C-alpha positions as semicolon CSV with decimal commas, in nm:
position;residue;x (nm);y (nm);z (nm)
1;M;-5,111;-1,348;0,251
2;E;-5,155;-1,587;0,536
3;I;-5,325;-1,441;0,844
4;G;-5,085;-1,377;1,131
5;R;-5,163;-1,399;1,498
6;L;-5,340;-1,117;1,689
7;N;-5,160;-0,907;1,953
8;S;-5,313;-0,759;2,268
9;N;-5,463;-0,475;2,066
10;N;-5,619;-0,721;1,820
11;K;-5,374;-0,605;1,547
12;K;-5,257;-0,861;1,286
13;I;-4,890;-0,950;1,297
14;Y;-4,713;-1,114;0,993
15;S;-4,392;-1,302;0,964
16;V;-4,106;-1,192;0,735
17;S;-4,166;-1,486;0,502
18;D;-4,536;-1,389;0,486
19;V;-4,449;-1,042;0,358
20;N;-4,170;-1,152;0,127
21;G;-4,390;-1,425;-0,016
22;Y;-4,674;-1,179;-0,071
23;L;-4,448;-0,930;-0,249
24;K;-4,308;-1,209;-0,464
25;R;-4,654;-1,316;-0,574
26;V;-4,754;-0,956;-0,650
27;I;-4,444;-0,883;-0,858
28;D;-4,448;-1,222;-1,033
29;G;-4,804;-1,157;-1,140
30;D;-4,723;-0,818;-1,296
31;V;-4,712;-0,866;-1,674
32;F;-4,524;-0,540;-1,722
33;L;-4,227;-0,675;-1,523
34;D;-4,230;-1,018;-1,687
35;N;-4,024;-0,920;-1,995
36;I;-3,869;-0,578;-1,955
37;S;-3,561;-0,407;-2,104
38;I;-3,372;-0,163;-1,884
39;K;-3,067;0,048;-1,972
40;G;-2,797;0,152;-1,730
41;E;-2,427;0,153;-1,642
42;V;-2,268;-0,169;-1,518
43;S;-2,124;-0,169;-1,165
44;N;-2,013;-0,428;-0,909
45;Y;-1,956;-0,685;-1,185
46;K;-1,874;-1,034;-1,051
47;D;-1,827;-1,345;-1,264
48;H;-1,896;-1,626;-1,014
49;Y;-1,716;-1,963;-1,032
50;S;-2,059;-2,127;-1,070
51;G;-2,095;-1,959;-1,408
52;H;-2,357;-1,708;-1,289
53;I;-2,290;-1,334;-1,329
54;Y;-2,384;-1,090;-1,052
55;F;-2,384;-0,714;-1,116
56;S;-2,591;-0,397;-1,089
57;I;-2,701;-0,136;-1,339
58;K;-2,717;0,222;-1,221
59;E;-2,848;0,553;-1,343
60;S;-2,640;0,865;-1,271
61;I;-2,714;1,235;-1,266
62;N;-2,484;1,429;-1,500
63;G;-2,269;1,120;-1,522
64;K;-2,161;1,155;-1,156
65;D;-2,414;1,119;-0,877
66;V;-2,600;0,789;-0,861
67;K;-2,972;0,835;-0,899
68;S;-3,085;0,472;-0,882
69;V;-2,943;0,118;-0,874
70;L;-3,099;-0,215;-0,976
71;P;-2,940;-0,547;-0,870
72;C;-2,909;-0,802;-1,149
73;V;-2,824;-1,170;-1,185
74;M;-2,764;-1,365;-1,508
75;F;-2,768;-1,742;-1,475
76;R;-2,514;-1,955;-1,655
77;S;-2,772;-2,093;-1,903
78;Y;-2,821;-1,745;-2,052
79;R;-2,453;-1,652;-2,100
80;G;-2,481;-1,730;-2,471
81;N;-2,713;-1,430;-2,508
82;I;-2,441;-1,179;-2,422
83;D;-2,375;-0,948;-2,717
84;K;-2,010;-0,911;-2,615
85;P;-1,826;-0,934;-2,281
86;F;-1,908;-0,641;-2,055
87;K;-1,752;-0,486;-1,746
88;D;-1,795;-0,212;-1,490
89;G;-1,863;0,122;-1,658
90;D;-2,015;-0,023;-1,976
91;K;-2,354;0,110;-2,082
92;V;-2,584;-0,178;-2,158
93;V;-2,946;-0,276;-2,213
94;C;-3,055;-0,574;-2,002
95;T;-3,367;-0,768;-2,084
96;G;-3,532;-1,006;-1,839
97;K;-3,782;-1,046;-1,557
98;I;-3,800;-0,856;-1,227
99;A;-3,875;-1,086;-0,936
100;V;-3,829;-1,103;-0,556
101;Y;-3,554;-1,316;-0,401
102;E;-3,772;-1,427;-0,113
103;R;-3,498;-1,533;0,128
104;D;-3,324;-1,192;0,131
105;G;-3,639;-0,992;0,074
106;K;-3,501;-0,799;-0,223
107;Y;-3,609;-0,770;-0,579
108;Q;-3,368;-0,792;-0,871
109;L;-3,359;-0,824;-1,248
110;Y;-3,314;-1,180;-1,367
111;V;-3,129;-1,102;-1,691
112;K;-3,181;-1,316;-2,004
113;R;-2,999;-1,096;-2,259
114;V;-2,736;-0,820;-2,247
115;E;-2,670;-0,582;-2,537
116;A;-2,457;-0,275;-2,574
117;E;-2,668;0,039;-2,540
118;G;-2,773;0,170;-2,880
119;K;-2,754;-0,168;-3,050
120;G;-3,128;-0,196;-3,065
121;D;-3,155;0,111;-3,290
122;L;-2,874;-0,009;-3,511
123;H;-3,029;-0,353;-3,537
124;K;-3,357;-0,200;-3,653
125;E;-3,169;0,002;-3,913
126;F;-2,987;-0,314;-4,022
127;L;-3,314;-0,505;-4,066
128;L;-3,476;-0,223;-4,263
129;L;-3,184;-0,202;-4,506
130;K;-3,160;-0,581;-4,533
131;N;-3,528;-0,613;-4,622
132;R;-3,510;-0,331;-4,876
133;L;-3,203;-0,469;-5,055
134;E;-3,350;-0,817;-5,052
135;E;-3,667;-0,686;-5,219
136;M;-3,445;-0,522;-5,484
137;G;-3,297;-0,865;-5,559
138;M;-2,942;-0,783;-5,454
139;F;-2,917;-1,103;-5,248
140;S;-3,051;-1,330;-5,525
141;D;-2,844;-1,631;-5,626
142;I;-2,884;-1,545;-5,994
143;Y;-2,641;-1,256;-5,945
144;K;-2,383;-1,458;-5,750
145;K;-2,060;-1,500;-5,946
146;P;-1,880;-1,835;-5,909
147;I;-1,555;-1,838;-5,712
148;P;-1,269;-1,950;-5,943
149;K;-1,164;-2,303;-5,857
150;Y;-0,796;-2,252;-5,937
151;A;-0,727;-1,889;-5,841
152;K;-0,367;-1,773;-5,881
153;C;-0,404;-1,427;-5,726
154;I;-0,624;-1,317;-5,433
155;G;-0,699;-0,950;-5,360
156;V;-0,767;-0,860;-4,994
157;C;-0,932;-0,545;-4,858
158;T;-0,857;-0,517;-4,486
159;A;-0,633;-0,341;-4,236
160;S;-0,261;-0,373;-4,307
161;T;-0,196;-0,471;-3,946
162;G;-0,373;-0,720;-3,725
163;A;-0,466;-1,085;-3,729
164;V;-0,692;-1,083;-4,036
165;I;-0,429;-1,042;-4,310
166;N;-0,190;-1,272;-4,123
167;D;-0,456;-1,542;-4,091
168;I;-0,542;-1,514;-4,462
169;R;-0,176;-1,534;-4,565
170;N;-0,100;-1,827;-4,335
171;V;-0,395;-2,034;-4,458
172;A;-0,345;-1,937;-4,824
173;F;0,027;-2,022;-4,834
174;R;-0,031;-2,346;-4,643
175;R;-0,280;-2,455;-4,908
176;N;-0,085;-2,323;-5,205
177;P;0,268;-2,183;-5,164
178;Y;0,252;-2,039;-5,518
179;V;-0,060;-1,823;-5,473
180;K;-0,019;-1,444;-5,484
181;I;-0,182;-1,221;-5,220
182;V;-0,241;-0,854;-5,308
183;L;-0,334;-0,641;-5,004
184;Y;-0,522;-0,314;-5,039
185;P;-0,484;-0,162;-4,689
186;C;-0,803;0,013;-4,581
187;K;-0,998;0,124;-4,276
188;V;-1,243;-0,134;-4,149
189;Q;-1,396;0,064;-3,860
190;G;-1,510;0,416;-3,790
191;D;-1,568;0,721;-4,011
192;G;-1,467;0,671;-4,374
193;A;-1,427;0,294;-4,339
194;A;-1,694;0,210;-4,595
195;D;-1,542;0,451;-4,851
196;S;-1,199;0,301;-4,790
197;V;-1,323;-0,054;-4,856
198;I;-1,510;0,066;-5,168
199;K;-1,188;0,215;-5,309
200;G;-1,013;-0,114;-5,242
201;I;-1,277;-0,311;-5,432
202;E;-1,263;-0,069;-5,725
203;Y;-0,882;-0,077;-5,735
204;L;-0,858;-0,456;-5,724
205;N;-1,112;-0,475;-6,008
206;T;-0,861;-0,290;-6,229
207;M;-0,595;-0,559;-6,176
208;D;-0,626;-0,831;-6,441
209;E;-0,425;-1,079;-6,236
210;V;-0,667;-1,072;-5,941
211;D;-0,910;-1,368;-5,957
212;T;-1,104;-1,321;-5,631
213;I;-1,148;-1,041;-5,375
214;I;-1,179;-1,094;-4,998
215;I;-1,313;-0,815;-4,778
216;G;-1,307;-0,860;-4,404
217;R;-1,205;-0,780;-4,051
218;G;-1,208;-0,946;-3,710
219;G;-1,500;-0,966;-3,469
220;G;-1,654;-0,680;-3,276
221;S;-1,977;-0,514;-3,174
222;I;-2,240;-0,406;-3,421
223;E;-2,093;-0,056;-3,400
224;D;-1,747;-0,188;-3,485
225;L;-1,877;-0,375;-3,789
226;W;-2,121;-0,107;-3,902
227;C;-1,931;0,008;-4,212
228;F;-2,006;-0,335;-4,363
229;N;-2,378;-0,259;-4,318
230;E;-2,373;0,060;-4,526
231;E;-2,575;0,065;-4,847
232;K;-2,301;0,225;-5,058
233;L;-2,061;-0,060;-4,976
234;A;-2,332;-0,312;-5,062
235;G;-2,368;-0,140;-5,401
236;A;-1,991;-0,159;-5,464
237;I;-1,984;-0,530;-5,382
238;F;-2,283;-0,594;-5,610
239;A;-2,122;-0,398;-5,896
240;S;-1,784;-0,573;-5,867
241;E;-1,688;-0,759;-6,185
242;K;-1,468;-0,993;-5,984
243;P;-1,625;-1,231;-5,730
244;V;-1,622;-1,106;-5,371
245;I;-1,600;-1,317;-5,053
246;S;-1,719;-1,144;-4,737
247;A;-1,537;-1,247;-4,416
248;V;-1,654;-1,004;-4,151
249;G;-1,636;-1,079;-3,778
250;H;-1,686;-1,420;-3,625
251;E;-1,915;-1,703;-3,729
252;V;-2,215;-1,559;-3,541
253;D;-2,177;-1,212;-3,694
254;F;-2,380;-1,125;-4,006
255;T;-2,360;-0,802;-4,205
256;I;-2,522;-0,666;-4,520
257;A;-2,192;-0,734;-4,699
258;D;-2,233;-1,104;-4,620
259;F;-2,570;-1,120;-4,794
260;V;-2,477;-0,925;-5,107
261;A;-2,132;-1,085;-5,157
262;D;-2,091;-1,377;-5,395
263;M;-1,993;-1,595;-5,098
264;R;-1,992;-1,552;-4,722
265;A;-1,715;-1,696;-4,505
266;P;-1,764;-1,727;-4,127
267;T;-1,408;-1,606;-4,061
268;P;-1,115;-1,460;-4,261
269;S;-0,932;-1,794;-4,229
270;A;-1,233;-1,972;-4,377
271;A;-1,235;-1,718;-4,662
272;A;-0,878;-1,815;-4,749
273;E;-0,981;-2,183;-4,743
274;L;-1,263;-2,107;-4,989
275;A;-1,058;-1,884;-5,221
276;V;-0,732;-2,085;-5,246
277;F;-0,718;-2,439;-5,382
278;D;-0,512;-2,707;-5,210
279;Y;-0,201;-2,744;-5,428
280;N;-0,104;-3,086;-5,289
281;E;-0,452;-3,220;-5,356
282;F;-0,442;-3,064;-5,704
283;E;-0,104;-3,224;-5,776
284;N;-0,225;-3,565;-5,652
285;N;-0,531;-3,538;-5,876
286;I;-0,308;-3,463;-6,177
287;L;-0,091;-3,766;-6,097
288;K;-0,400;-3,985;-6,064
289;L;-0,538;-3,858;-6,395
290;N;-0,200;-3,926;-6,557
291;R;-0,200;-4,282;-6,422
292;D;-0,557;-4,336;-6,540
293;L;-0,468;-4,198;-6,885
294;N;-0,162;-4,425;-6,916
295;T;-0,373;-4,724;-6,810
296;A;-0,637;-4,638;-7,070
297;I;-0,376;-4,591;-7,344
298;T;-0,203;-4,921;-7,259
299;S;-0,538;-5,101;-7,258
300;K;-0,626;-4,950;-7,597
301;I;-0,288;-5,045;-7,744
302;N;-0,318;-5,405;-7,620
303;M;-0,670;-5,433;-7,761
304;N;-0,552;-5,304;-8,100
305;K;-0,257;-5,545;-8,094
306;R;-0,499;-5,833;-8,047
307;K;-0,710;-5,704;-8,338
308;V;-0,401;-5,674;-8,561
309;A;-0,291;-6,029;-8,470
310;E;-0,638;-6,158;-8,555
311;L;-0,640;-5,972;-8,887
312;E;-0,292;-6,107;-8,970
313;K;-0,416;-6,460;-8,915
314;R;-0,718;-6,398;-9,137
315;L;-0,495;-6,241;-9,404
316;E;-0,255;-6,532;-9,388
317;K;-0,540;-6,775;-9,440
318;A;-0,667;-6,574;-9,738
319;S;-0,323;-6,533;-9,905
320;P;-0,246;-6,705;-10,243
321;K;0,031;-6,908;-10,080
322;A;-0,214;-7,052;-9,828
323;K;-0,464;-7,123;-10,105
324;L;-0,196;-7,294;-10,320
325;K;-0,090;-7,505;-10,026
326;S;-0,451;-7,600;-9,956
327;N;-0,514;-7,683;-10,325
328;K;-0,197;-7,896;-10,340
329;A;-0,306;-8,093;-10,036
330;T;-0,651;-8,143;-10,189
331;T;-0,496;-8,257;-10,521
332;E;-0,272;-8,509;-10,346
333;L;-0,567;-8,641;-10,153
334;L;-0,776;-8,678;-10,470
335;K;-0,484;-8,848;-10,648
336;K;-0,449;-9,104;-10,372
337;E;-0,822;-9,164;-10,367
338;L;-0,832;-9,214;-10,746
339;M;-0,535;-9,452;-10,736
340;S;-0,700;-9,648;-10,459
341;R;-1,026;-9,677;-10,647
342;M;-0,844;-9,772;-10,968
343;T;-0,655;-10,046;-10,788
344;E;-0,985;-10,180;-10,654
345;K;-1,136;-10,179;-11,004
346;I;-0,838;-10,366;-11,149
347;A;-0,864;-10,627;-10,877
348;D;-1,233;-10,666;-10,954
349;Y;-1,157;-10,716;-11,320
350;K;-0,897;-10,973;-11,239
351;N;-1,138;-11,168;-11,025
352;F;-1,400;-11,142;-11,294
353;I;-1,188;-11,295;-11,564
354;S;-1,015;-11,554;-11,349
355;N;-1,261;-11,825;-11,460
356;K;-1,271;-11,735;-11,834
357;D;-1,069;-11,890;-12,101
358;T;-0,712;-11,784;-12,160
359;T;-0,790;-11,566;-12,461
360;M;-1,052;-11,366;-12,277
361;K;-0,815;-11,338;-11,984
362;H;-0,542;-11,206;-12,210
363;L;-0,774;-10,952;-12,366
364;M;-0,899;-10,833;-12,030
365;E;-0,549;-10,793;-11,899
366;E;-0,463;-10,582;-12,202
367;K;-0,776;-10,377;-12,150
368;S;-0,692;-10,326;-11,786
369;L;-0,338;-10,221;-11,865
370;K;-0,464;-9,971;-12,121
371;T;-0,718;-9,833;-11,871
372;R;-0,453;-9,800;-11,605
373;H;-0,223;-9,631;-11,853
374;D;-0,497;-9,385;-11,955
375;F;-0,572;-9,310;-11,589
376;E;-0,207;-9,243;-11,513
377;M;-0,191;-9,011;-11,813
378;L;-0,493;-8,821;-11,686
379;V;-0,339;-8,787;-11,339
380;E;-0,017;-8,665;-11,494
381;R;-0,203;-8,403;-11,694
382;L;-0,392;-8,296;-11,383
383;C;-0,070;-8,254;-11,190
384;M;0,078;-8,051;-11,474
385;M;-0,216;-7,814;-11,452
386;S;-0,150;-7,748;-11,079
387;P;-0,024;-7,389;-11,002
388;L;0,244;-7,543;-10,781
389;E;0,385;-7,739;-11,072
390;K;0,400;-7,420;-11,276
391;L;0,586;-7,248;-10,997
392;K;0,829;-7,540;-10,982
393;G;0,889;-7,498;-11,352
394;G;1,016;-7,143;-11,306
395;Y;0,693;-6,952;-11,342
396;V;0,600;-6,683;-11,092
397;Y;0,272;-6,542;-10,959
398;A;0,252;-6,168;-10,883
399;R;0,005;-5,939;-10,705
400;N;-0,002;-5,559;-10,699
401;G;-0,044;-5,338;-10,389
402;K;-0,423;-5,368;-10,413
403;G;-0,406;-5,746;-10,385
404;E;-0,502;-5,795;-10,752
405;T;-0,343;-6,067;-10,965
406;L;-0,097;-5,903;-11,202
407;K;-0,209;-6,002;-11,551
408;S;-0,102;-5,693;-11,746
409;V;0,121;-5,387;-11,718
410;E;-0,203;-5,193;-11,693
411;N;-0,251;-5,336;-11,343
412;T;0,053;-5,157;-11,201
413;E;0,266;-4,845;-11,225
414;V;0,614;-4,730;-11,131
415;G;0,665;-4,727;-10,755
416;D;0,404;-4,995;-10,683
417;K;0,489;-5,262;-10,425
418;L;0,456;-5,616;-10,563
419;D;0,428;-5,958;-10,398
420;I;0,597;-6,220;-10,625
421;Y;0,537;-6,584;-10,536
422;V;0,789;-6,853;-10,645
423;K;0,796;-7,221;-10,563
424;D;0,960;-7,179;-10,224
425;G;0,843;-6,838;-10,099
426;R;0,738;-6,480;-10,158
427;I;0,944;-6,186;-10,286
428;K;0,865;-5,822;-10,199
429;A;0,949;-5,598;-10,498
430;E;0,896;-5,243;-10,623
431;V;0,825;-5,147;-10,989
432;A;1,117;-4,948;-11,122
433;E;1,024;-4,941;-11,492
434;I;0,737;-5,057;-11,713
435;E;0,794;-5,167;-12,074
436;R;0,494;-5,240;-12,292
437;I;0,525;-5,486;-12,582
């Protein structure tokens, strides 16, 4: 403390700010007051437009006479640490730092967190049970059952009145108007609530049509949600043969049921989103798959058509008719070439004998005529041997269904399909009778 001036009696005199500043430094330096939790009843609650909250907590005698009061202030930056909204008359536990407001010369509790009185004990109990069940493996992913992707029927354990069931129905029917919702009305708060939810889970497990079970309720304090922290309910959820989605409270609320369930939803509406598939999306996917399948089938058909066309061309080239045509063309070409060469030879002979005597010339001309005649005879015989000439003469050429040349009745049987080639085309026939000679 700064030294004040001396009066006529040599006594030190201090200013108000000297004293307030001294007290502030003393209290600020007290470790005990730096992070302290104090319980009491809320009074003089004021939610300031600045976002700060001003109030007092008091202690009463026999619930009537005020024994002590402690001013409190909670700055806007700490409002997120409020367990739930509070008001005058609520019993709370405030945690923060006691310090002096130097200007007014008063000390107050600068609150950082506000909880309902008794929550601390419940929270400890919650943590103990959570740790024990986790060590038992009840939260392990290996026991989590998958949520059916295309559920047709959803079982719900919750109160028959209130926003929860309405929210679930609204979201479910918006996503899929054909889904069925089966409600098992049960208590979700207070004595007997856990047993009521357990009965609902057991009943819905007996219904074959139920694909998924949702258990849930709206938000509230830890006391309001406590039935979902009971070990017997955790055991019922773990033992359920049908998958269970836990949707208890708001997004920031966590219960034992959330950890042991097969899936946790932050809200009941979110649970409906997770449990019910989007029918429009499902229908669009089916249409897309149908289009993709038709495209694949059309592509396959077109590819096979091209293969068939290619095979037909190869078959046509390998057919007897094509071979006969090719052989005829080759024969005609060879005939022309032979005639040309023969004509050249005759001309050579003629030139050779042009300067000989008449007798020799006569003989050579006779020889040449004989040679030409012999050549023409050979050509004629060659032409007669051509398969085309035989066809022109009334003969036919036949093949059985295996593509084999039909040389004997042993190569066919009644009912066989035959290809019969004549001079100007092909005849498709079927064997009606076989007569051996």
